[in-house]
C-alpha positions as CSV (number, residue, x, y, z in Angstrom):
1,M,87.7,132.6,104.8
2,S,89.2,129.8,107.0
3,H,92.9,129.1,107.0
4,P,94.1,126.1,105.0
5,T,94.7,122.6,106.4
6,L,98.3,121.6,106.5
7,V,99.9,118.1,106.7
8,I,103.6,118.2,107.6
9,K,105.6,115.0,107.3
10,I,109.1,114.8,108.8
11,G,111.4,111.9,108.0
12,T,113.7,109.9,110.2
13,S,116.7,111.4,108.6
14,S,115.6,114.9,109.7
15,L,114.5,113.8,113.2
16,T,117.5,111.8,114.2
17,T,121.3,112.0,114.2
18,R,123.0,108.6,114.4
19,G,120.0,107.1,116.2
20,N,119.6,110.0,118.6
21,L,116.8,112.6,118.4
22,A,117.8,115.9,116.8
23,L,116.2,118.0,119.5
24,A,117.1,121.3,118.0
25,T,115.3,120.4,114.8
26,I,112.3,119.0,116.6
27,G,112.1,122.1,118.9
28,A,112.1,124.4,115.9
29,L,109.4,122.3,114.2
30,V,107.3,122.4,117.3
31,K,107.6,126.1,117.6
32,I,106.6,126.7,113.9
33,L,103.6,124.3,114.0
34,T,102.3,125.9,117.2
35,H,102.6,129.3,115.7
36,L,100.8,128.2,112.6
37,R,98.0,126.6,114.7
38,C,97.7,129.8,116.8
39,S,97.5,131.8,113.5
40,G,94.4,129.8,112.5
41,Y,95.8,127.0,110.4
42,R,94.6,123.4,110.9
43,V,97.8,121.4,111.4
44,V,98.5,117.7,111.3
45,L,102.0,116.3,111.8
46,V,103.0,112.9,110.4
47,S,106.2,111.8,112.2
48,S,108.6,109.0,111.4
49,G,111.3,108.1,113.8
50,A,109.8,105.4,116.1
51,V,112.1,102.6,114.8
52,G,115.1,104.9,114.7
53,V,114.5,106.1,118.2
54,G,113.8,102.5,119.4
55,C,117.2,101.5,117.9
56,G,118.9,104.2,119.8
57,R,117.2,103.3,123.0
58,L,118.1,99.6,122.6
59,N,121.7,100.4,121.4
60,L,121.1,98.7,118.1
61,K,123.6,99.7,115.4
62,E,121.4,99.1,112.4
63,R,117.7,98.9,111.5
64,P,116.2,95.4,112.2
65,Q,115.1,93.5,109.1
66,K,112.8,90.9,110.7
67,M,109.2,92.2,111.0
68,A,108.6,91.1,114.6
69,V,111.8,92.7,115.8
70,K,111.1,95.9,113.9
71,Q,107.6,96.0,115.4
72,A,109.0,95.5,118.9
73,V,111.6,98.3,118.4
74,A,108.9,100.6,117.0
75,A,106.9,100.0,120.2
76,V,109.9,101.1,122.3
77,G,110.6,104.1,120.1
78,Q,107.0,105.4,119.7
79,G,106.5,106.0,123.4
80,R,109.8,107.9,123.6
81,L,109.0,109.9,120.5
82,M,105.6,111.0,121.8
83,R,107.0,111.9,125.2
84,V,109.5,114.3,123.5
85,Y,106.7,115.8,121.3
86,D,104.4,116.2,124.3
87,D,107.0,117.8,126.5
88,L,108.0,120.3,123.8
89,F,104.4,121.1,122.7
90,S,103.3,121.4,126.3
91,S,105.9,124.0,127.0
92,L,104.1,126.1,124.4
93,S,100.6,125.2,125.8
94,Q,99.8,123.3,122.6
95,P,97.8,120.1,123.1
96,I,98.6,117.2,120.8
97,A,97.1,113.7,120.2
98,Q,98.7,110.5,119.1
99,V,97.0,108.9,116.0
100,L,98.3,105.5,114.9
101,L,96.9,104.2,111.6
102,T,97.1,101.0,109.7
103,R,96.2,100.5,106.0
104,R,93.2,98.5,107.1
105,D,91.8,101.6,108.8
106,L,91.4,103.3,105.4
107,M,90.2,100.3,103.5
108,E,86.9,99.9,105.2
109,R,84.5,102.7,104.3
110,S,83.1,103.1,107.9
111,S,86.6,103.2,109.4
112,Y,87.7,105.8,106.7
113,V,84.7,108.0,107.6
114,N,85.3,107.6,111.3
115,A,89.0,108.5,110.9
116,Y,88.0,111.7,108.9
117,N,85.5,112.7,111.7
118,T,88.1,112.1,114.4
119,F,90.7,114.3,112.7
120,Q,88.1,117.1,112.1
121,A,87.1,116.9,115.8
122,L,90.7,117.1,117.0
123,M,91.4,120.1,114.8
124,D,88.2,121.8,115.8
125,L,89.4,121.4,119.4
126,G,92.7,123.2,118.5
127,V,94.7,120.0,118.8
128,I,97.6,119.0,116.6
129,P,97.3,115.3,115.7
130,V,100.7,113.5,115.5
131,V,100.3,110.6,113.1
132,N,102.4,107.5,112.6
133,E,101.8,104.0,111.1
134,N,100.8,101.6,113.8
135,D,104.0,99.6,113.2
136,T,103.4,97.3,116.2
137,V,100.3,95.6,114.7
138,A,100.6,96.3,111.0
139,V,101.0,93.2,108.8
140,E,103.4,93.3,105.9
141,E,100.9,93.1,103.1
142,L,98.8,95.9,104.6
143,K,101.6,98.3,105.5
144,F,101.7,101.8,104.0
145,G,105.3,101.0,103.3
146,D,106.6,104.5,104.2
147,N,105.4,107.7,105.9
148,D,105.5,109.6,102.6
149,T,102.6,107.5,101.3
150,L,100.9,107.7,104.7
151,S,101.1,111.5,104.8
152,A,99.7,111.7,101.3
153,L,96.8,109.4,102.2
154,V,96.1,111.5,105.3
155,A,96.2,114.6,103.2
156,S,93.6,113.0,100.9
157,L,91.5,111.8,103.8
158,I,91.3,115.2,105.6
159,E,91.0,117.2,102.4
160,A,94.3,119.1,103.2
161,D,95.3,122.2,101.2
162,W,99.1,121.6,101.6
163,L,101.4,118.6,102.1
164,F,104.9,119.4,103.2
165,L,107.5,116.6,102.9
166,L,110.4,117.6,105.1
167,T,113.5,115.6,104.1
168,D,117.3,115.7,104.0
169,V,117.6,117.6,100.7
170,D,116.5,121.1,100.0
171,R,114.5,120.3,96.9
172,L,114.1,117.9,94.0
173,Y,116.9,117.6,91.5
174,S,117.3,116.0,88.1
175,A,119.6,113.5,89.7
176,D,121.1,112.8,93.2
177,P,123.2,116.0,93.8
178,R,125.4,114.0,96.2
179,L,126.4,111.8,93.3
180,V,126.0,114.2,90.3
181,P,127.5,117.6,91.0
182,D,125.8,119.3,88.1
183,A,122.3,118.0,88.9
184,K,119.7,120.6,88.1
185,P,117.3,121.9,90.8
186,I,113.6,121.6,90.1
187,T,111.6,124.3,91.8
188,F,108.1,123.8,90.3
189,V,106.3,120.9,88.7
190,P,103.0,121.8,86.8
191,S,100.4,119.0,87.0
192,A,100.6,118.5,83.3
193,Q,104.3,117.7,83.5
194,F,104.2,115.3,86.3
195,D,104.2,112.2,84.1
196,Q,107.2,113.5,82.1
197,L,109.2,114.1,85.2
198,Q,112.4,112.0,85.1
199,I,114.2,111.7,88.3
200,E,116.8,109.4,89.8
201,A,115.7,108.1,93.1
202,G,119.2,108.2,94.5
203,T,120.2,106.3,97.6
204,H,118.5,106.7,100.9
205,S,120.0,106.9,104.4
206,Q,120.4,103.8,106.6
207,W,117.8,105.0,109.1
208,G,115.0,106.1,106.7
209,V,112.9,103.8,104.5
210,G,111.9,106.4,101.9
211,G,113.8,107.8,98.9
212,M,113.0,110.4,96.4
213,M,110.7,108.0,94.5
214,T,108.4,107.6,97.5
215,K,108.2,111.4,97.7
216,L,107.2,111.5,94.0
217,T,104.5,108.8,94.7
218,A,103.3,110.8,97.6
219,A,103.2,114.0,95.6
220,R,101.2,112.3,92.9
221,I,98.6,111.0,95.4
222,A,98.3,114.4,97.2
223,T,98.2,116.7,94.2
224,S,95.6,114.5,92.5
225,T,93.3,115.0,95.6
226,G,93.8,118.8,95.6
227,A,96.8,119.3,98.0
228,R,99.7,121.5,96.9
229,T,102.8,119.4,97.8
230,V,106.2,120.7,98.7
231,I,109.6,118.9,99.2
232,T,111.9,121.0,101.4
233,Q,114.8,120.7,103.9
234,G,113.7,119.1,107.2
235,K,116.5,120.7,109.2
236,Q,115.0,124.2,108.4
237,P,111.3,123.9,109.5
238,Q,111.1,127.7,109.4
239,N,110.8,127.4,105.6
240,I,107.2,126.2,106.0
241,E,106.0,129.7,107.0
242,K,108.2,131.3,104.2
243,I,106.6,129.0,101.6
244,L,103.1,129.8,102.9
245,A,104.0,133.4,102.5
246,G,104.9,132.9,98.9
247,E,108.6,132.3,98.8
248,A,109.9,129.9,96.1
249,I,111.7,127.5,98.5
250,G,112.0,123.8,97.8
251,T,110.1,122.0,95.0
252,Q,106.4,122.7,94.7
253,F,103.9,120.4,92.9
254,E,100.8,122.0,91.4
255,P,97.6,120.5,92.7
256,Q,94.8,119.3,90.5
257,P,91.2,120.5,91.2
258,R,89.8,118.5,94.1
259,S,87.0,116.0,93.5
260,K,83.9,116.8,95.6
261,N,83.1,113.1,95.8
262,A,84.8,111.9,99.0
263,R,83.8,108.3,98.3
264,K,85.6,108.3,94.9
265,R,88.7,109.6,96.7
266,W,88.4,106.7,99.0
267,I,88.1,104.2,96.1
268,A,91.2,105.8,94.4
269,Y,93.5,106.0,97.5
270,G,91.9,104.4,100.5
271,L,91.4,100.9,99.0
272,L,94.2,98.5,98.2
273,P,93.8,96.9,94.7
274,M,93.7,93.1,95.0
275,G,93.9,92.4,91.2
276,K,94.0,93.8,87.7
277,L,91.6,93.6,84.8
278,Y,93.1,94.1,81.3
279,L,90.6,95.8,78.9
280,D,90.2,96.0,75.1
281,S,90.4,99.4,73.4
282,G,86.6,99.7,73.2
283,A,86.2,99.4,76.9
284,V,89.1,101.8,77.6
285,A,87.4,104.4,75.4
286,A,84.0,103.8,76.9
287,I,85.4,104.3,80.4
288,C,87.8,107.2,79.8
289,Q,85.9,109.2,77.2
290,A,82.2,108.3,77.6
291,G,82.1,107.8,81.4
292,K,80.6,104.3,81.1
293,S,80.6,101.3,83.4
294,L,82.8,98.3,82.7
295,L,81.0,95.3,81.2
296,A,82.3,91.8,81.0
297,A,82.6,92.0,77.2
298,G,85.4,94.5,77.4
299,I,87.7,92.3,79.7
300,R,90.5,90.5,78.0
301,E,92.5,89.1,81.0
302,V,92.0,88.8,84.7
303,Q,94.9,88.9,87.1
304,G,94.9,88.3,90.9
305,D,92.8,86.5,93.4
306,F,89.9,88.7,94.7
307,T,86.3,88.5,95.8
308,A,83.3,90.6,94.8
309,A,83.3,94.1,96.4
310,E,87.1,94.4,96.4
311,A,89.1,97.0,94.6
312,V,90.9,96.3,91.3
313,Q,93.0,98.2,88.8
314,L,91.7,98.6,85.3
315,C,94.5,98.5,82.7
316,D,94.7,99.0,79.0
317,S,96.2,96.3,76.7
318,E,99.7,97.5,77.4
319,G,99.3,97.3,81.2
320,R,98.9,101.0,82.0
321,E,96.4,101.7,84.8
322,I,93.5,103.8,83.6
323,A,91.1,103.5,86.5
324,R,90.4,101.8,89.8
325,G,87.1,100.4,90.9
326,I,85.1,98.1,93.1
327,V,84.2,94.8,91.3
328,N,80.8,93.1,91.4
329,Y,82.3,89.6,90.7
330,S,85.1,87.5,92.1
331,S,88.2,86.7,90.0
332,N,87.0,83.1,89.6
333,D,83.7,84.3,88.1
334,L,85.3,86.9,85.9
335,C,87.6,84.3,84.4
336,K,84.5,82.5,83.3
337,I,82.6,85.5,81.9
338,K,85.4,87.7,80.5
339,G,84.6,88.8,76.9
340,M,81.0,87.7,77.2
341,H,77.9,89.7,76.4
342,S,75.7,90.5,79.4
343,Q,72.8,88.3,78.3
344,D,75.1,85.2,78.3
345,I,76.4,85.6,81.9
346,A,73.6,84.0,83.9
347,S,73.7,80.7,81.9
348,S,77.5,80.6,82.3
349,L,77.6,81.3,86.1
350,G,74.3,79.6,87.0
351,Y,73.0,82.7,88.7
352,V,71.8,86.2,87.8
353,G,74.5,88.7,88.7
354,A,75.0,92.4,88.3
355,E,74.8,93.8,84.8
356,T,78.1,95.6,85.2
357,V,81.5,94.3,86.4
358,V,82.4,97.7,87.7
359,H,79.6,100.3,87.9
360,R,80.7,103.9,87.0
361,D,79.6,105.1,90.5
362,N,82.3,102.7,91.9
363,L,84.9,103.7,89.3
364,V,87.6,106.4,89.4
365,L,89.9,107.4,86.5
366,T,93.6,107.5,87.4
367,V,94.9,108.9,84.1
């Protein structure tokens, strides 16, 4: 039996201290990841810190707000960050590879498959990929937004067994323990209780962009694709091995069974929805309970501006997302044919289109 695949994400707050790299923490992390790799685990590191390190290098006192400045600072910091990682991993004879991703890389099916193959080839060669968002070229509307989301999408992409989110708190609490002294620790979240989990996001540090809410979003993505997710203290990377050995450290989120259909995982998490379709109760039942395709007759409202073959969210009448899918019609055409029976569509549009708006093969339930 092969060892599991691990994705470890470390945040800026754990990597830096007042804009300077926390070398003791990074050194300990490098040692642990190298040991895990030598023990047979397949390891991917998702590392924040490029903007924070760039700010330190350029003597900037706060994180830049303008996109162009932030991208320039990230370009300065990314080189420095990789230099440090390469020096430390090289001292342990562990090869690494820089992998910079944008949201667009996961949105095109061919790029998605190519990224999967590249990760597998690197891990087969015994390399530890070090992943970050390609901040220098990413455009605002196609950004991952934070590396918690990026790490969850990487975990989904490479079919990881574990996702570790290393952060500045030791686990999840019912409220921010720095503000609420009697906040209760949460050590385990069963998949059935995820939706009921009430949590205060709390504040986030000046240097990081994530908060606890982004970690919950990441946990939702990763667990729904079969990866057990852990939130734990970034300053103590040795906890990773203890958790793998069975110790109850941090907060663990129970994974759901992994879908065998990689294409459906891509539809659910690789694509970026460009609009919403609001459905009547009959269409919701047909999709959720009977596994049917979506027909025009079941659509009550169309929201967004999208073309055919783009992804949309399918929502019930109250706006709750029930599924995602790839549409066969543009938003303009759907506005014309919503609520119509299939036999009336051709005369309304002036051409013979697909029988379904979203075919069930291109549809993934998200409830």
